[in-house]
C-alpha positions as CSV (number, residue, x, y, z in Angstrom):
1,M,-97.8,92.2,42.8
2,G,-100.4,89.6,41.8
3,I,-100.4,87.1,39.0
4,Q,-100.1,88.6,35.5
5,G,-103.8,88.4,34.8
6,E,-103.8,89.4,31.1
7,K,-101.0,87.0,30.2
8,L,-102.6,84.1,32.1
9,Q,-106.0,84.5,30.6
10,T,-104.8,84.0,27.1
11,K,-102.5,81.0,27.9
12,V,-103.2,79.2,31.2
13,N,-106.2,78.9,33.4
14,V,-105.0,79.1,37.0
15,P,-107.4,78.5,39.8
16,T,-107.6,80.7,42.9
17,M,-107.5,77.8,45.3
18,M,-105.4,74.6,45.3
19,K,-104.9,71.4,47.3
20,A,-102.0,71.0,49.7
21,A,-100.8,68.1,51.9
22,V,-100.1,69.7,55.3
23,L,-98.2,68.1,58.1
24,N,-100.0,69.2,61.3
25,K,-97.8,67.1,63.6
26,P,-95.8,63.9,63.3
27,F,-97.7,61.2,61.4
28,D,-100.6,63.6,60.8
29,I,-101.0,64.8,57.2
30,E,-104.2,66.5,56.1
31,I,-105.3,67.3,52.6
32,T,-106.7,70.8,52.6
33,E,-107.4,73.8,50.3
34,I,-105.3,76.9,50.4
35,P,-105.0,79.9,48.1
36,V,-102.8,79.7,45.1
37,P,-99.8,82.0,45.9
38,Q,-99.5,85.4,44.2
39,I,-96.2,86.0,42.6
40,E,-93.8,88.9,43.0
41,D,-92.1,90.7,40.0
42,D,-89.1,88.3,40.0
43,E,-91.1,85.1,40.6
44,V,-92.7,82.4,38.6
45,L,-95.8,80.4,39.4
46,V,-95.1,76.7,38.7
47,K,-97.7,73.9,38.4
48,V,-96.0,71.1,40.4
49,M,-95.9,67.9,38.4
50,A,-93.6,65.6,40.4
51,V,-92.2,65.6,43.9
52,G,-89.7,63.0,45.2
53,I,-89.9,62.1,48.9
54,C,-86.5,62.7,50.6
55,G,-85.1,61.3,53.8
56,S,-85.5,64.8,55.4
57,D,-89.2,64.7,54.6
58,I,-89.4,61.3,56.5
59,H,-87.5,62.8,59.5
60,Y,-89.9,65.7,59.8
61,Y,-92.9,63.4,59.3
62,E,-91.7,60.9,61.9
63,H,-89.9,63.0,64.4
64,G,-90.9,66.6,63.8
65,R,-87.3,67.8,63.6
66,I,-83.8,67.5,62.2
67,G,-81.1,68.9,64.4
68,R,-81.9,72.6,64.9
69,Y,-84.7,72.6,62.4
70,V,-88.0,72.0,64.4
71,V,-91.5,71.8,63.1
72,E,-93.3,74.2,65.4
73,K,-96.4,74.8,63.3
74,P,-98.2,73.0,60.4
75,I,-95.8,72.7,57.4
76,I,-96.0,71.5,53.8
77,L,-93.1,69.1,53.0
78,G,-91.5,68.1,49.7
79,H,-88.5,69.8,48.0
80,E,-87.4,67.5,45.2
81,C,-89.7,69.0,42.5
82,S,-90.4,70.0,39.0
83,G,-93.3,71.4,37.0
84,I,-94.6,73.8,34.4
85,A,-94.4,77.6,34.5
86,V,-97.9,79.0,34.3
87,A,-97.4,82.7,35.3
88,V,-94.4,85.0,35.3
89,G,-93.7,88.3,37.1
90,K,-93.0,91.4,35.1
91,N,-89.3,91.3,35.7
92,V,-88.9,87.6,34.7
93,T,-86.9,87.3,31.4
94,R,-85.4,83.8,31.4
95,I,-88.5,81.7,32.0
96,K,-91.7,81.9,29.9
97,I,-95.1,80.5,30.4
98,G,-95.2,76.8,29.3
99,D,-91.6,76.1,30.1
100,R,-91.0,72.7,31.8
101,V,-88.7,73.5,34.8
102,A,-86.6,71.9,37.5
103,I,-86.9,73.7,40.8
104,E,-83.8,74.3,42.9
105,P,-85.4,74.5,46.3
106,G,-83.1,76.9,48.2
107,I,-83.6,80.6,47.7
108,T,-80.6,82.5,48.9
109,C,-80.0,86.2,49.6
110,G,-77.4,86.8,46.8
111,R,-75.7,89.5,48.9
112,C,-73.7,87.8,51.6
113,E,-70.1,86.7,51.4
114,Y,-71.1,83.1,50.7
115,C,-73.4,84.0,47.9
116,K,-70.9,86.4,46.3
117,G,-68.1,83.8,46.8
118,G,-70.1,81.1,44.9
119,R,-70.9,79.0,48.0
120,Y,-74.5,80.1,48.3
121,N,-75.4,76.8,49.9
122,L,-73.9,78.3,53.0
123,C,-76.0,81.5,52.9
124,P,-77.3,82.1,56.5
125,D,-80.6,83.5,55.1
126,V,-81.5,80.7,52.7
127,K,-85.1,79.9,52.4
128,F,-85.2,76.2,51.6
129,L,-88.4,74.4,50.7
130,A,-89.8,72.1,53.4
131,T,-87.3,73.3,56.0
132,P,-89.1,74.9,58.9
133,P,-90.7,77.4,58.7
134,I,-90.7,77.4,54.9
135,D,-93.5,75.4,53.2
136,G,-92.6,72.9,50.5
137,A,-93.9,71.4,47.3
138,F,-96.7,69.0,48.2
139,V,-99.0,71.5,46.6
140,Q,-100.6,71.9,43.2
141,Y,-98.9,75.3,42.6
142,I,-95.8,76.9,44.0
143,K,-94.1,80.3,43.5
144,H,-90.4,80.4,43.1
145,R,-87.8,83.1,42.2
146,E,-86.7,82.9,38.6
147,D,-83.0,82.5,39.2
148,F,-83.6,79.1,40.9
149,L,-85.7,77.7,38.1
150,F,-84.0,75.8,35.2
151,P,-85.7,74.8,31.9
152,I,-85.6,71.1,31.1
153,P,-85.6,69.6,27.6
154,D,-88.6,67.7,26.4
155,E,-86.7,64.4,26.5
156,L,-86.3,64.7,30.3
157,S,-89.3,63.6,32.4
158,F,-90.6,65.5,35.3
159,E,-89.6,62.6,37.5
160,E,-86.0,62.8,36.4
161,A,-86.0,66.5,36.7
162,A,-87.1,66.2,40.4
163,L,-84.3,63.7,40.9
164,N,-81.8,66.4,39.9
165,E,-82.1,67.6,43.5
166,P,-80.5,64.5,45.2
167,F,-78.3,64.0,42.1
168,S,-76.9,67.5,42.8
169,V,-75.7,66.4,46.2
170,G,-73.5,63.8,44.6
171,I,-72.3,66.3,42.0
172,H,-71.4,68.8,44.8
173,A,-69.7,66.1,46.9
174,S,-67.6,65.1,43.8
175,K,-66.6,68.7,43.3
176,R,-65.8,69.2,47.0
177,A,-63.5,66.2,47.0
178,N,-62.0,67.3,43.6
179,L,-62.7,63.8,42.3
180,Q,-60.3,63.0,39.4
181,P,-60.9,60.7,36.4
182,G,-59.7,57.2,37.1
183,S,-60.4,57.4,40.9
184,I,-61.4,54.4,43.0
185,V,-64.4,55.4,45.0
186,A,-66.3,53.8,47.9
187,I,-69.9,54.9,48.8
188,M,-71.4,53.8,52.1
189,G,-75.2,53.8,52.0
190,M,-77.4,53.2,49.0
191,G,-80.4,55.3,49.8
192,P,-81.5,57.7,47.1
193,I,-78.6,60.1,47.9
194,G,-76.1,57.2,47.7
195,L,-77.6,55.8,44.5
196,T,-77.5,59.2,42.7
197,A,-74.0,59.6,44.0
198,V,-73.1,56.5,42.1
199,A,-74.2,58.2,38.9
200,A,-72.4,61.4,39.9
201,V,-69.0,59.8,40.5
202,R,-69.4,57.8,37.3
203,A,-70.0,61.1,35.5
204,F,-66.8,62.5,37.0
205,G,-64.8,59.6,35.7
206,A,-64.4,57.2,38.6
207,S,-62.9,54.0,37.2
208,T,-64.0,51.8,40.1
209,I,-67.1,52.3,42.3
210,I,-67.5,50.1,45.4
211,V,-70.8,50.4,47.3
212,A,-72.0,49.0,50.5
213,D,-75.5,48.7,52.0
214,L,-77.6,46.1,53.9
215,E,-80.6,46.0,51.5
216,Q,-80.0,43.8,48.4
217,N,-82.5,45.7,46.2
218,R,-80.5,48.9,46.7
219,L,-77.3,47.2,45.9
220,D,-78.9,45.8,42.7
221,A,-80.0,49.3,41.8
222,A,-76.5,50.6,42.3
223,K,-75.2,48.0,40.0
224,R,-77.6,49.1,37.3
225,L,-76.4,52.7,37.7
226,G,-72.8,51.7,37.2
227,A,-71.4,50.4,40.5
228,T,-68.4,48.1,39.9
229,Y,-68.7,46.1,43.1
230,T,-71.4,45.8,45.7
231,I,-71.0,44.7,49.3
232,N,-73.9,43.5,51.4
233,I,-72.8,44.3,54.9
234,L,-75.0,41.7,56.4
235,E,-72.9,39.1,54.6
236,N,-69.4,40.6,54.4
237,D,-67.2,42.9,56.3
238,P,-67.0,46.1,54.1
239,I,-63.5,47.0,55.4
240,E,-62.1,43.6,54.6
241,E,-63.8,43.5,51.2
242,I,-62.7,46.9,50.1
243,K,-59.1,46.2,51.2
244,R,-59.3,43.0,49.2
245,L,-60.7,44.7,46.1
246,T,-58.0,47.5,46.2
247,G,-55.0,45.2,46.9
248,G,-54.9,46.4,50.5
249,K,-54.4,50.0,49.5
250,G,-57.8,51.5,50.1
251,V,-59.8,53.9,47.9
252,D,-58.9,57.4,46.7
253,V,-62.2,58.8,47.9
254,A,-64.9,57.6,50.2
255,F,-68.5,59.0,50.5
256,E,-70.6,58.4,53.6
257,T,-74.2,59.0,52.5
258,A,-76.2,57.0,55.1
259,G,-75.9,59.3,58.1
260,N,-74.8,56.3,60.1
261,P,-72.0,56.5,62.7
262,K,-70.7,53.0,62.0
263,A,-70.8,53.7,58.2
264,L,-68.8,56.9,58.8
265,Q,-66.1,55.1,60.8
266,T,-66.0,52.4,58.1
267,A,-65.6,55.0,55.4
268,L,-62.6,56.5,57.2
269,Q,-61.0,53.0,57.5
270,V,-61.1,52.3,53.8
271,V,-59.5,55.5,52.5
272,K,-55.9,55.1,51.3
273,R,-53.0,57.2,52.7
274,G,-53.4,60.7,51.4
275,G,-57.0,60.0,50.3
276,K,-60.3,61.8,50.9
277,L,-63.5,61.4,52.8
278,A,-66.7,63.3,52.0
279,I,-69.3,63.4,54.7
280,V,-72.7,63.6,53.1
281,G,-75.1,61.9,55.4
282,L,-76.3,63.6,58.6
283,P,-76.3,61.3,61.7
284,P,-78.9,61.6,64.5
285,Q,-76.3,62.6,67.1
286,D,-74.0,65.6,67.0
287,E,-70.7,63.9,68.0
288,I,-69.1,60.7,66.7
289,G,-65.8,59.2,67.7
290,L,-63.2,59.1,64.9
291,N,-59.7,57.8,64.8
292,I,-57.7,61.0,65.0
293,P,-54.2,59.4,64.8
294,L,-55.4,57.6,61.6
295,I,-56.5,60.8,60.1
296,A,-53.3,62.7,61.0
297,D,-50.9,59.8,60.2
298,N,-52.4,59.2,56.8
299,E,-52.9,62.9,56.0
300,L,-56.6,62.3,55.1
301,D,-58.6,65.2,53.7
302,I,-62.2,65.3,55.2
303,F,-64.9,67.4,53.5
304,G,-68.2,68.3,54.9
305,V,-71.0,68.4,52.2
306,F,-74.0,70.6,52.7
307,R,-76.6,70.4,50.0
308,Y,-75.0,71.9,46.8
309,S,-74.3,75.0,44.8
310,N,-74.1,75.7,41.0
311,T,-75.0,72.1,40.1
312,Y,-78.4,72.3,38.5
313,P,-77.4,73.1,34.9
314,L,-74.8,70.3,34.9
315,G,-77.2,67.9,36.5
316,I,-79.9,68.6,33.9
317,K,-77.3,68.2,31.1
318,L,-76.1,64.8,32.4
319,L,-79.7,63.5,33.1
320,A,-80.8,64.6,29.6
321,S,-77.8,62.7,28.1
322,K,-79.4,59.4,29.4
323,F,-76.0,58.2,30.6
324,C,-77.9,56.7,33.6
325,D,-81.4,55.3,33.7
326,F,-82.8,57.2,36.7
327,K,-86.4,56.2,35.8
328,N,-85.6,52.8,37.3
329,L,-85.2,54.4,40.7
330,I,-88.9,55.3,40.7
331,T,-90.6,52.4,42.5
332,D,-93.8,54.0,43.9
333,R,-96.2,56.6,42.6
334,Y,-98.9,58.4,44.6
335,S,-101.4,61.2,44.1
336,L,-101.4,64.3,46.3
337,E,-104.4,62.9,48.2
338,Q,-102.3,59.8,49.0
339,T,-99.3,61.8,50.5
340,K,-99.6,60.2,53.9
341,E,-99.6,56.7,52.3
342,A,-96.6,57.7,50.2
343,M,-94.7,58.9,53.4
344,E,-95.5,55.6,55.1
345,R,-94.3,53.7,52.1
346,A,-91.0,55.5,52.0
347,R,-90.6,55.2,55.8
348,T,-91.4,51.5,56.2
349,N,-90.6,49.8,52.9
350,K,-86.9,50.1,52.5
351,K,-86.5,46.5,51.3
352,E,-88.5,47.2,48.2
353,S,-88.9,50.9,47.6
354,L,-86.2,53.1,46.2
355,K,-87.8,56.4,45.3
356,V,-91.3,57.3,46.1
357,V,-92.9,60.1,44.0
358,V,-96.0,62.2,44.7
359,Y,-97.8,63.8,41.7
360,P,-99.7,66.9,42.9
361,N,-101.7,67.3,39.7
362,G,-102.3,63.7,38.9
363,I,-100.1,60.6,38.4
364,I,-98.3,60.7,35.2
365,E,-96.6,57.7,33.5
366,E,-93.6,59.0,31.5
């Protein structure tokens, strides 16, 4: 069905056309006009207010692919997003016009064994924003199924709500590793996923958080989010430093969030006997050599982490509590018309930029 005309006319003026930033091919982003999508009975039309640029967006922008996901036709990127509900389908009951919402970007089937078992992130039929061939959120309006929209309180900014997406990865990794209060945790890689993982493990009660990266600005940001110790790997050997900080024992849980083979091997080396390793980052190659005798002899548990499931309500609650200042992660702000510049900034300015945000309906300072 189309947009609920009568409801809209009395509350929100929605245009028929909108601007979108379209990736035609690597390094080629064009601002064009496309129709505002028409919603189905179980969908909501959302006016997109903030979209964070993710590492996957950069991969598609730069290389046109991530593993088996290949950009074969023009695509709209962006999946870390939030906005305002401006139209609702007739079967929508939980979201109303005017609600400020965080958008969980993966729409799953709800019927397969993974969905029914609560691990819907493994659904083989998921439609995930900005993952080929599904268009993403670098648009002024987007339609989304109601059950993957979550109201946010007034005290939570649109920017913070968009950051609930990468934050959810850290929450899910903490759940996968059954992270216990009082744990000593190491996190390799302080990109946006690693930084939000610092906040996640802190929320789960980690007593000591050791982080490693080669960019000092990211280490400084990790410290502000609650990291106990930071290691600049250009200056110190992370294995030696972590062993020193843990009295030679190693950490209870290590996260690898950089997608770097060396970082993964390092993470494995710093886990204590009987400890756990969560693999969050995706490396460019399919196979990486790991020390199998070390894994077996020390009975290490290794967890693969793919996106997240059932994390958004908890993430919103934690963010709204202001236990961490995620606003400080926002270093660069761009309009939709500046999406290419925003992508270049995120791609090339790792020494200064932490999180680059695009505002499809105008830059907002919150």
